[in-house]
Every structure is written in structure tokens, then in C-alpha cells.
C-alpha positions as YAML, in Angstrom:
chain: A
units: angstrom
residues:
- id: 1
  name: MET
  ca: [93.29, 122.15, -3.28]
- id: 2
  name: TYR
  ca: [92.20, 122.46, 0.34]
- id: 3
  name: LYS
  ca: [94.45, 121.25, 3.18]
- id: 4
  name: VAL
  ca: [93.20, 118.83, 5.84]
- id: 5
  name: LYS
  ca: [93.28, 121.46, 8.61]
- id: 6
  name: GLU
  ca: [91.20, 123.84, 6.49]
- id: 7
  name: LEU
  ca: [88.58, 121.13, 5.91]
- id: 8
  name: GLN
  ca: [88.52, 120.22, 9.60]
- id: 9
  name: GLU
  ca: [87.96, 123.87, 10.45]
- id: 10
  name: ILE
  ca: [85.17, 124.20, 7.88]
- id: 11
  name: THR
  ca: [83.49, 121.10, 9.33]
- id: 12
  name: ASN
  ca: [83.86, 122.23, 12.95]
- id: 13
  name: ASN
  ca: [82.51, 125.69, 12.18]
- id: 14
  name: TYR
  ca: [79.51, 124.30, 10.33]
- id: 15
  name: ILE
  ca: [78.67, 121.91, 13.18]
- id: 16
  name: ALA
  ca: [79.01, 124.73, 15.73]
- id: 17
  name: GLU
  ca: [76.76, 127.01, 13.66]
- id: 18
  name: ASN
  ca: [74.09, 124.32, 13.27]
- id: 19
  name: LYS
  ca: [73.55, 123.26, 16.85]
- id: 20
  name: ILE
  ca: [70.10, 121.87, 17.55]
- id: 21
  name: GLY
  ca: [68.15, 124.00, 20.00]
- id: 22
  name: ARG
  ca: [64.48, 123.26, 20.51]
- id: 23
  name: GLU
  ca: [62.18, 121.68, 23.06]
- id: 24
  name: PRO
  ca: [62.75, 119.30, 24.72]
- id: 25
  name: PHE
  ca: [66.36, 120.44, 25.07]
- id: 26
  name: SER
  ca: [67.16, 117.33, 27.13]
- id: 27
  name: LEU
  ca: [66.84, 115.24, 23.93]
- id: 28
  name: TYR
  ca: [69.22, 117.41, 21.91]
- id: 29
  name: ASP
  ca: [71.80, 118.41, 24.53]
- id: 30
  name: PRO
  ca: [73.58, 115.01, 24.29]
- id: 31
  name: ILE
  ca: [73.69, 115.37, 20.50]
- id: 32
  name: ASN
  ca: [75.40, 118.76, 20.66]
- id: 33
  name: TYR
  ca: [77.66, 117.47, 23.45]
- id: 34
  name: THR
  ca: [78.77, 114.59, 21.21]
- id: 35
  name: LEU
  ca: [79.18, 116.52, 17.96]
- id: 36
  name: LEU
  ca: [81.10, 119.35, 19.62]
- id: 37
  name: SER
  ca: [83.45, 117.06, 21.56]
- id: 38
  name: GLY
  ca: [86.01, 117.07, 18.77]
- id: 39
  name: GLY
  ca: [87.51, 114.12, 16.99]
- id: 40
  name: LYS
  ca: [89.62, 113.97, 13.84]
- id: 41
  name: ARG
  ca: [86.61, 114.56, 11.52]
- id: 42
  name: ILE
  ca: [88.08, 111.95, 9.17]
- id: 43
  name: ARG
  ca: [84.81, 111.08, 7.45]
- id: 44
  name: PRO
  ca: [83.59, 114.61, 6.64]
- id: 45
  name: VAL
  ca: [87.11, 115.59, 5.56]
- id: 46
  name: LEU
  ca: [87.13, 112.64, 3.14]
- id: 47
  name: VAL
  ca: [83.76, 113.74, 1.71]
- id: 48
  name: LEU
  ca: [85.05, 117.28, 1.16]
- id: 49
  name: MET
  ca: [88.43, 116.12, -0.16]
- id: 50
  name: SER
  ca: [86.85, 113.73, -2.63]
- id: 51
  name: CYS
  ca: [84.55, 116.47, -3.92]
- id: 52
  name: ASN
  ca: [87.56, 118.78, -4.22]
- id: 53
  name: LEU
  ca: [89.26, 116.31, -6.58]
- id: 54
  name: PHE
  ca: [86.63, 117.20, -9.17]
- id: 55
  name: SER
  ca: [85.33, 120.61, -8.12]
- id: 56
  name: GLU
  ca: [86.54, 123.81, -6.44]
- id: 57
  name: ASP
  ca: [83.09, 124.28, -4.87]
- id: 58
  name: ILE
  ca: [83.21, 122.19, -1.70]
- id: 59
  name: ASN
  ca: [80.34, 124.15, -0.11]
- id: 60
  name: GLN
  ca: [77.94, 122.02, -2.13]
- id: 61
  name: THR
  ca: [78.94, 118.95, -0.10]
- id: 62
  name: ILE
  ca: [79.25, 120.29, 3.47]
- id: 63
  name: ASP
  ca: [75.75, 119.13, 4.43]
- id: 64
  name: ALA
  ca: [76.43, 115.57, 3.26]
- id: 65
  name: ALA
  ca: [79.79, 115.64, 5.04]
- id: 66
  name: VAL
  ca: [78.22, 116.68, 8.34]
- id: 67
  name: GLY
  ca: [75.37, 114.22, 7.78]
- id: 68
  name: LEU
  ca: [77.89, 111.40, 7.58]
- id: 69
  name: GLU
  ca: [79.73, 112.69, 10.67]
- id: 70
  name: THR
  ca: [76.42, 112.86, 12.55]
- id: 71
  name: PHE
  ca: [75.65, 109.25, 11.62]
- id: 72
  name: HIS
  ca: [79.15, 108.15, 12.70]
- id: 73
  name: ASN
  ca: [78.74, 109.83, 16.08]
- id: 74
  name: PHE
  ca: [75.30, 108.27, 16.50]
- id: 75
  name: THR
  ca: [76.89, 104.83, 16.16]
- id: 76
  name: LEU
  ca: [79.38, 105.76, 18.88]
- id: 77
  name: LEU
  ca: [76.59, 106.58, 21.34]
- id: 78
  name: HIS
  ca: [75.11, 103.12, 20.93]
- id: 79
  name: ASP
  ca: [78.50, 101.36, 20.69]
- id: 80
  name: ASP
  ca: [79.56, 102.90, 24.00]
- id: 81
  name: ILE
  ca: [76.50, 101.42, 25.69]
- id: 82
  name: MET
  ca: [77.19, 97.97, 24.20]
- id: 83
  name: ASP
  ca: [80.88, 98.17, 25.13]
- id: 84
  name: LYS
  ca: [80.16, 99.67, 28.57]
- id: 85
  name: ALA
  ca: [82.68, 102.42, 27.74]
- id: 86
  name: ASP
  ca: [82.98, 105.24, 30.27]
- id: 87
  name: VAL
  ca: [85.14, 107.69, 28.28]
- id: 88
  name: ARG
  ca: [85.11, 108.94, 24.70]
- id: 89
  name: ARG
  ca: [87.59, 111.56, 23.44]
- id: 90
  name: GLY
  ca: [88.62, 112.30, 27.00]
- id: 91
  name: ASN
  ca: [85.05, 113.06, 28.12]
- id: 92
  name: PRO
  ca: [82.39, 110.94, 29.87]
- id: 93
  name: THR
  ca: [80.30, 108.99, 27.36]
- id: 94
  name: VAL
  ca: [76.68, 110.06, 26.98]
- id: 95
  name: HIS
  ca: [75.30, 107.07, 28.87]
- id: 96
  name: LYS
  ca: [77.62, 107.89, 31.79]
- id: 97
  name: LYS
  ca: [77.03, 111.66, 31.78]
- id: 98
  name: TRP
  ca: [73.25, 111.16, 31.45]
- id: 99
  name: ASN
  ca: [71.96, 107.56, 31.37]
- id: 100
  name: GLU
  ca: [71.48, 104.66, 28.97]
- id: 101
  name: ASN
  ca: [67.91, 105.54, 28.00]
- id: 102
  name: THR
  ca: [68.97, 109.08, 27.12]
- id: 103
  name: ALA
  ca: [71.88, 107.76, 25.04]
- id: 104
  name: ILE
  ca: [69.59, 105.40, 23.12]
- id: 105
  name: LEU
  ca: [66.91, 108.01, 22.39]
- id: 106
  name: SER
  ca: [69.33, 110.83, 21.61]
- id: 107
  name: GLY
  ca: [71.19, 108.43, 19.35]
- id: 108
  name: ASP
  ca: [67.97, 107.67, 17.49]
- id: 109
  name: ALA
  ca: [67.33, 111.40, 17.08]
- id: 110
  name: MET
  ca: [70.90, 111.80, 15.81]
- id: 111
  name: PHE
  ca: [70.31, 109.23, 13.08]
- id: 112
  name: ILE
  ca: [67.24, 111.18, 11.94]
- id: 113
  name: LYS
  ca: [69.20, 114.43, 12.09]
- id: 114
  name: ALA
  ca: [71.81, 112.87, 9.78]
- id: 115
  name: TYR
  ca: [69.09, 112.58, 7.12]
- id: 116
  name: ASP
  ca: [68.14, 116.21, 7.68]
- id: 117
  name: PHE
  ca: [71.67, 117.23, 6.74]
- id: 118
  name: PHE
  ca: [71.66, 115.02, 3.64]
- id: 119
  name: LEU
  ca: [68.32, 116.43, 2.52]
- id: 120
  name: LYS
  ca: [69.82, 119.94, 2.49]
- id: 121
  name: CYS
  ca: [72.22, 118.78, -0.22]
- id: 122
  name: LYS
  ca: [71.30, 120.39, -3.55]
- id: 123
  name: SER
  ca: [72.93, 117.72, -5.73]
- id: 124
  name: PRO
  ca: [70.79, 116.43, -8.62]
- id: 125
  name: ASN
  ca: [72.08, 112.97, -7.64]
- id: 126
  name: LEU
  ca: [70.51, 113.02, -4.16]
- id: 127
  name: HIS
  ca: [68.73, 109.67, -4.72]
- id: 128
  name: GLU
  ca: [72.05, 107.99, -5.55]
- id: 129
  name: ILE
  ca: [73.75, 109.66, -2.57]
- id: 130
  name: LEU
  ca: [71.04, 108.49, -0.16]
- id: 131
  name: THR
  ca: [71.20, 104.98, -1.62]
- id: 132
  name: VAL
  ca: [74.93, 104.84, -0.87]
- id: 133
  name: PHE
  ca: [74.30, 106.19, 2.63]
- id: 134
  name: ASN
  ca: [71.45, 103.75, 3.38]
- id: 135
  name: ASN
  ca: [73.40, 100.72, 2.19]
- id: 136
  name: THR
  ca: [76.41, 101.84, 4.24]
- id: 137
  name: ALA
  ca: [74.38, 102.48, 7.40]
- id: 138
  name: LEU
  ca: [72.95, 98.97, 7.20]
- id: 139
  name: GLU
  ca: [76.39, 97.47, 6.61]
- id: 140
  name: VAL
  ca: [77.74, 99.23, 9.71]
- id: 141
  name: CYS
  ca: [74.97, 97.57, 11.74]
- id: 142
  name: GLU
  ca: [75.86, 94.21, 10.18]
- id: 143
  name: GLY
  ca: [79.49, 94.73, 11.17]
- id: 144
  name: GLN
  ca: [78.49, 95.51, 14.74]
- id: 145
  name: GLN
  ca: [76.37, 92.35, 14.85]
- id: 146
  name: TYR
  ca: [79.34, 90.24, 13.73]
- id: 147
  name: ASP
  ca: [81.52, 91.95, 16.33]
- id: 148
  name: MET
  ca: [79.06, 91.07, 19.09]
- id: 149
  name: GLU
  ca: [78.77, 87.48, 17.90]
- id: 150
  name: PHE
  ca: [82.55, 87.07, 17.80]
- id: 151
  name: GLU
  ca: [82.69, 87.90, 21.52]
- id: 152
  name: ASN
  ca: [80.93, 84.59, 22.24]
- id: 153
  name: ARG
  ca: [83.02, 82.46, 19.89]
- id: 154
  name: ASP
  ca: [86.32, 80.79, 20.68]
- id: 155
  name: GLN
  ca: [87.48, 80.74, 17.06]
- id: 156
  name: VAL
  ca: [87.23, 83.51, 14.47]
- id: 157
  name: SER
  ca: [89.06, 83.22, 11.16]
- id: 158
  name: GLU
  ca: [91.15, 85.98, 9.61]
- id: 159
  name: THR
  ca: [88.68, 86.13, 6.70]
- id: 160
  name: GLU
  ca: [85.74, 86.57, 9.09]
- id: 161
  name: TYR
  ca: [87.54, 89.27, 11.03]
- id: 162
  name: ILE
  ca: [88.51, 91.24, 7.92]
- id: 163
  name: ARG
  ca: [84.89, 91.09, 6.73]
- id: 164
  name: MET
  ca: [83.69, 92.35, 10.12]
- id: 165
  name: ILE
  ca: [86.02, 95.38, 10.19]
- id: 166
  name: GLU
  ca: [85.23, 96.06, 6.55]
- id: 167
  name: LEU
  ca: [81.56, 96.43, 7.46]
- id: 168
  name: LYS
  ca: [82.02, 98.12, 10.82]
- id: 169
  name: THR
  ca: [84.74, 100.60, 9.82]
- id: 170
  name: SER
  ca: [85.87, 100.53, 6.19]
- id: 171
  name: VAL
  ca: [82.60, 100.99, 4.34]
- id: 172
  name: LEU
  ca: [81.94, 104.33, 6.05]
- id: 173
  name: LEU
  ca: [85.27, 105.73, 4.84]
- id: 174
  name: ALA
  ca: [84.57, 104.30, 1.40]
- id: 175
  name: ALA
  ca: [81.09, 105.84, 1.34]
- id: 176
  name: ALA
  ca: [82.49, 109.24, 2.37]
- id: 177
  name: LEU
  ca: [84.77, 109.24, -0.66]
- id: 178
  name: LYS
  ca: [82.10, 107.99, -3.04]
- id: 179
  name: ILE
  ca: [79.49, 110.51, -1.87]
- id: 180
  name: GLY
  ca: [81.97, 113.39, -2.16]
- id: 181
  name: ALA
  ca: [82.92, 112.24, -5.65]
- id: 182
  name: ILE
  ca: [79.29, 112.03, -6.78]
- id: 183
  name: ILE
  ca: [78.54, 115.55, -5.53]
- id: 184
  name: GLY
  ca: [81.74, 116.86, -7.12]
- id: 185
  name: GLY
  ca: [80.66, 115.57, -10.53]
- id: 186
  name: ALA
  ca: [82.81, 112.45, -10.87]
- id: 187
  name: ASN
  ca: [81.83, 109.78, -13.37]
- id: 188
  name: ASN
  ca: [80.71, 106.36, -12.12]
- id: 189
  name: SER
  ca: [84.10, 104.76, -12.72]
- id: 190
  name: ASP
  ca: [86.00, 107.34, -10.64]
- id: 191
  name: ALA
  ca: [83.38, 107.20, -7.86]
- id: 192
  name: GLU
  ca: [83.79, 103.41, -7.64]
- id: 193
  name: LEU
  ca: [87.59, 103.64, -7.70]
- id: 194
  name: LEU
  ca: [87.46, 106.06, -4.77]
- id: 195
  name: TYR
  ca: [85.08, 103.73, -2.94]
- id: 196
  name: GLU
  ca: [87.58, 100.87, -3.28]
- id: 197
  name: PHE
  ca: [90.41, 103.17, -2.28]
- id: 198
  name: GLY
  ca: [88.51, 104.07, 0.90]
- id: 199
  name: ARG
  ca: [87.57, 100.48, 1.65]
- id: 200
  name: ASN
  ca: [91.20, 99.38, 1.62]
- id: 201
  name: ILE
  ca: [92.38, 102.41, 3.60]
- id: 202
  name: GLY
  ca: [89.66, 101.62, 6.14]
- id: 203
  name: LEU
  ca: [91.01, 98.09, 6.60]
- id: 204
  name: ALA
  ca: [94.54, 99.42, 7.08]
- id: 205
  name: PHE
  ca: [93.16, 102.05, 9.51]
- id: 206
  name: GLN
  ca: [91.46, 99.45, 11.73]
- id: 207
  name: LEU
  ca: [94.47, 97.12, 11.72]
- id: 208
  name: GLN
  ca: [96.59, 100.08, 12.85]
- id: 209
  name: ASP
  ca: [94.11, 100.51, 15.72]
- id: 210
  name: ASP
  ca: [94.60, 96.86, 16.68]
- id: 211
  name: LEU
  ca: [98.36, 97.32, 16.58]
- id: 212
  name: LEU
  ca: [98.35, 100.52, 18.66]
- id: 213
  name: ASP
  ca: [96.28, 98.88, 21.39]
- id: 214
  name: VAL
  ca: [99.19, 96.51, 22.02]
- id: 215
  name: TYR
  ca: [102.27, 98.40, 20.86]
- id: 216
  name: GLY
  ca: [101.23, 102.03, 21.21]
- id: 217
  name: ASN
  ca: [102.97, 104.55, 23.45]
- id: 218
  name: THR
  ca: [100.59, 105.12, 26.37]
- id: 219
  name: GLU
  ca: [101.46, 108.82, 26.63]
- id: 220
  name: VAL
  ca: [100.78, 109.38, 22.93]
- id: 221
  name: PHE
  ca: [97.93, 106.86, 22.60]
- id: 222
  name: GLY
  ca: [96.02, 108.63, 25.37]
- id: 223
  name: LYS
  ca: [94.92, 105.50, 27.24]
- id: 224
  name: MET
  ca: [96.38, 102.34, 28.72]
- id: 225
  name: ILE
  ca: [97.54, 99.86, 26.14]
- id: 226
  name: GLY
  ca: [96.38, 96.25, 26.23]
- id: 227
  name: GLY
  ca: [92.64, 96.89, 26.48]
- id: 228
  name: ASP
  ca: [91.90, 94.44, 23.66]
- id: 229
  name: ILE
  ca: [94.08, 91.79, 25.33]
- id: 230
  name: VAL
  ca: [92.32, 92.20, 28.67]
- id: 231
  name: ALA
  ca: [88.91, 91.95, 26.97]
- id: 232
  name: ASN
  ca: [89.95, 88.91, 24.89]
- id: 233
  name: LYS
  ca: [88.93, 90.79, 21.74]
- id: 234
  name: LYS
  ca: [89.36, 88.78, 18.55]
- id: 235
  name: THR
  ca: [91.68, 91.26, 16.89]
- id: 236
  name: PHE
  ca: [93.88, 90.49, 13.91]
- id: 237
  name: LEU
  ca: [96.82, 90.09, 16.28]
- id: 238
  name: LEU
  ca: [95.12, 87.48, 18.46]
- id: 239
  name: ILE
  ca: [93.71, 85.58, 15.48]
- id: 240
  name: LYS
  ca: [97.16, 85.34, 13.84]
- id: 241
  name: ALA
  ca: [98.77, 84.38, 17.16]
- id: 242
  name: LYS
  ca: [96.32, 81.51, 17.59]
- id: 243
  name: GLU
  ca: [97.00, 80.44, 14.03]
- id: 244
  name: LEU
  ca: [100.80, 80.57, 14.25]
- id: 245
  name: ALA
  ca: [101.52, 79.66, 17.89]
- id: 246
  name: LYS
  ca: [103.34, 76.41, 18.57]
- id: 247
  name: SER
  ca: [101.92, 73.99, 21.11]
- id: 248
  name: LYS
  ca: [103.64, 75.49, 24.19]
- id: 249
  name: GLU
  ca: [102.80, 79.07, 23.16]
- id: 250
  name: ARG
  ca: [99.23, 78.08, 22.35]
- id: 251
  name: GLU
  ca: [98.89, 76.46, 25.76]
- id: 252
  name: ILE
  ca: [100.07, 79.66, 27.51]
- id: 253
  name: LEU
  ca: [97.84, 81.79, 25.29]
- id: 254
  name: GLU
  ca: [94.74, 79.72, 26.10]
- id: 255
  name: LYS
  ca: [95.62, 79.79, 29.79]
- id: 256
  name: TYR
  ca: [95.58, 83.58, 29.92]
- id: 257
  name: LEU
  ca: [92.52, 83.86, 27.68]
- id: 258
  name: ASN
  ca: [90.56, 81.62, 30.04]
- id: 259
  name: ASP
  ca: [91.96, 82.82, 33.38]
- id: 260
  name: LYS
  ca: [89.62, 85.52, 34.69]
- id: 261
  name: SER
  ca: [91.52, 86.00, 37.94]
- id: 262
  name: CYS
  ca: [94.97, 87.02, 36.69]
- id: 263
  name: LEU
  ca: [96.11, 90.62, 37.01]
- id: 264
  name: ARG
  ca: [95.78, 92.95, 34.03]
- id: 265
  name: GLU
  ca: [99.51, 93.73, 33.88]
- id: 266
  name: GLU
  ca: [100.46, 90.06, 34.01]
- id: 267
  name: LYS
  ca: [98.03, 89.11, 31.23]
- id: 268
  name: VAL
  ca: [99.07, 91.94, 28.91]
- id: 269
  name: LYS
  ca: [102.77, 91.21, 29.46]
- id: 270
  name: ALA
  ca: [102.39, 87.45, 28.88]
- id: 271
  name: ILE
  ca: [100.31, 87.69, 25.71]
- id: 272
  name: THR
  ca: [102.42, 90.52, 24.29]
- id: 273
  name: SER
  ca: [105.48, 88.32, 24.87]
- id: 274
  name: ILE
  ca: [103.87, 85.59, 22.78]
- id: 275
  name: TYR
  ca: [103.10, 88.14, 20.06]
- id: 276
  name: ASP
  ca: [106.76, 89.17, 20.13]
- id: 277
  name: ASN
  ca: [107.96, 85.58, 19.80]
- id: 278
  name: ILE
  ca: [105.75, 84.96, 16.76]
- id: 279
  name: ASN
  ca: [106.61, 88.33, 15.21]
- id: 280
  name: ILE
  ca: [102.95, 89.41, 15.20]
- id: 281
  name: LYS
  ca: [103.86, 93.10, 15.07]
- id: 282
  name: ASN
  ca: [105.67, 92.73, 11.74]
- id: 283
  name: ILE
  ca: [102.95, 90.47, 10.34]
- id: 284
  name: THR
  ca: [100.35, 93.12, 11.17]
- id: 285
  name: GLN
  ca: [102.45, 95.95, 9.77]
- id: 286
  name: ASN
  ca: [102.90, 94.00, 6.54]
- id: 287
  name: LYS
  ca: [99.14, 93.48, 6.31]
- id: 288
  name: ILE
  ca: [98.57, 97.20, 6.84]
- id: 289
  name: GLN
  ca: [101.04, 97.99, 4.07]
- id: 290
  name: GLU
  ca: [99.35, 95.44, 1.80]
- id: 291
  name: TYR
  ca: [96.01, 97.22, 2.12]
- id: 292
  name: HIS
  ca: [97.66, 100.62, 1.76]
- id: 293
  name: ASN
  ca: [99.30, 99.49, -1.50]
- id: 294
  name: LYS
  ca: [95.98, 98.15, -2.80]
- id: 295
  name: ALA
  ca: [94.33, 101.44, -1.93]
- id: 296
  name: LEU
  ca: [96.92, 103.44, -3.85]
- id: 297
  name: GLU
  ca: [96.42, 101.23, -6.91]
- id: 298
  name: PHE
  ca: [92.77, 102.31, -7.01]
- id: 299
  name: LEU
  ca: [93.57, 105.98, -6.33]
- id: 300
  name: ASN
  ca: [96.17, 106.04, -9.09]
- id: 301
  name: LYS
  ca: [93.50, 105.04, -11.61]
- id: 302
  name: VAL
  ca: [91.21, 107.98, -10.75]
- id: 303
  name: SER
  ca: [91.14, 110.27, -13.78]
- id: 304
  name: VAL
  ca: [92.38, 113.49, -12.18]
- id: 305
  name: SER
  ca: [95.96, 114.76, -12.10]
- id: 306
  name: ASP
  ca: [98.41, 113.34, -9.57]
- id: 307
  name: GLU
  ca: [98.85, 116.86, -8.21]
- id: 308
  name: ARG
  ca: [95.20, 116.95, -7.13]
- id: 309
  name: LYS
  ca: [95.62, 113.66, -5.25]
- id: 310
  name: ILE
  ca: [98.57, 114.81, -3.10]
- id: 311
  name: GLU
  ca: [96.55, 115.99, -0.07]
- id: 312
  name: LEU
  ca: [94.42, 112.84, -0.06]
- id: 313
  name: LYS
  ca: [97.53, 110.66, -0.16]
- id: 314
  name: LYS
  ca: [99.08, 112.63, 2.69]
- id: 315
  name: LEU
  ca: [95.98, 112.20, 4.83]
- id: 316
  name: THR
  ca: [95.72, 108.46, 4.29]
- id: 317
  name: GLU
  ca: [99.42, 107.98, 5.04]
- id: 318
  name: LYS
  ca: [98.91, 109.80, 8.34]
- id: 319
  name: LEU
  ca: [95.91, 107.60, 9.16]
- id: 320
  name: ILE
  ca: [97.89, 104.38, 8.91]
- id: 321
  name: GLN
  ca: [101.09, 105.72, 10.45]
- id: 322
  name: ARG
  ca: [99.43, 107.46, 13.39]
- id: 323
  name: GLU
  ca: [100.38, 106.78, 16.99]
- id: 324
  name: LYS
  ca: [96.97, 107.51, 18.50]
...
């Protein structure tokens, strides 16, 4: 079985060897800039790992893996415009390095390029693979729409939030595992079990992101903590705090959520203090563990030996225990 670092290296090498270089270069330069800027390569690694559960020939799935990574990075180009983000992976975002119009158009070209990679895949099940990809791509857009709508709402329920992150984040991890399984020769039952495994890991992954934004170590996390608090983002932590806060705490919470003039440090400290009083950190950690346990239940049912699942289990444990 391949190790994570080996699969990351295979992915990085393939992306580097398949840079786009044709006229007009100004359209494709931002694509290469984005794809070569690094990242954990979680999604392509999951495609390759899932294939490797059923087959030793992972080369048959590298194009689909990079296709999914290209799609993921396309969404980041457009997300960064919507979020007005200046930095991604320690580098200026495309709309800051170039401009918004370039980021939109290069993003569109990236989406098309993702299909080019998928179409290189020699699997006899290409129609099924593309169906999974298309459904997932649409769901990611639906998740982003919910996320934007939540920004303008005072109240968002836990159920609504979990559905939003499922669409925006989880389904892409789930699709990576299902596509890899299909290419590797898995039966329908195993492919679906891996999809559900990925969906639950994706939920745990996003909740860990929410947690790190408040309780992460700034030096390890790589950016200032409290960004979600400052932006009043309806994260799991804020939703649970609103639900569980007593009258005095709720009053303080609402004050800081509505006060646009208070200093960043003051706001982050005050709201984090409320989280501490309500034990939000432990509640979130328990929720993460709940989804992790659900995920493992699905993985355990996949009809390959436990030995072949070891690397996949190690990776997913790292994803939900990470500090950045």
C-alpha cells in the first residue's frame, strides 16, 4: 500500500509535468500559479488511496485525482473573490495578484480543464465517474449559496449549518473516495460505503477548522486566530453558543456581534470567554469524534482486509487532529 507522502509526491509531479502552456498565456498563468502553490492534496490523495484499496495500479486514476484537485482549486479562486481574501497558502490570491476579472475567467477555464483530466481516464465506468463528479460539483455550489445566505441571517440552526458544510466541504471528500473506488474496481456497495465514510470525515474536518480558528496556536495555524469571530461567521461554535448561552451571556454575545466599532482583540477575547464558560470547545470536540466514529463504522464494512485500510485510517485521523 502507498503512503500518503508518496501519493502527494505522485500528485505534485503529475501537476508539474502537465502545466498548461498555450496562447493566451495570461489566461493560464493564474491556473498554473494556483495548482503549483502547494496545499495538502487531500482530495487527490483520497482518490489514489481509495483506488489502492482494490488495485495496485494507481496510475489508472491519477488523471481523475488531478481533475478533482483542479476543480477544488477552481472553487478557491472564486471563493477568494466572494470572501475578499488576500492570501491563500501564504501567497497573494489570484484576484489580488492579477485582478477579479482574471480570477473569474481563469477559474472558468480551470473548471473546463478539470473535465479534460477526467476525460483522459481510461476506466470503462467513465460515465458513472463523471456523474458522481457532476453531482458533486453542483452540490458544492449549493453549499456556497447557503453559506452566502447565512451571512445575512441572524439565526442559523445546527441542522442547517451541518447541511451547508456537508455540501460545501464533505461531498468533495466523499466523491474523491467513491471515484477512486470505482476506478479501482470496487463493487457498488463498497463504493457507497467509502462515500459515506468520506462524507462523515468531511464533516469532522470542517468542524476541526471551526475549532482551530478560535483555539488554534497562531504560530502553528499560520494566521491570526479569531477570524470567524471577527466576521460573525455562523460556525458550529457560534450556533451552539447562541443555543446554550444564558440570558446574561446571550446579551454580551449579541452586543459584540452587533458592535461594529469594537477592537478585534476585545471582540475575540470576549466571545472566546463566553465559549469557555459554556464549554463550547469540548462540545465541538465531541461532535468531531461523533462524526469520526460514524466514518469508521462505514470504513470497517468495506470488504477489503483491515491491513489495507491502515494508511487511510492514519490519514483521516491526522485530518481531524491537525493543528493547522
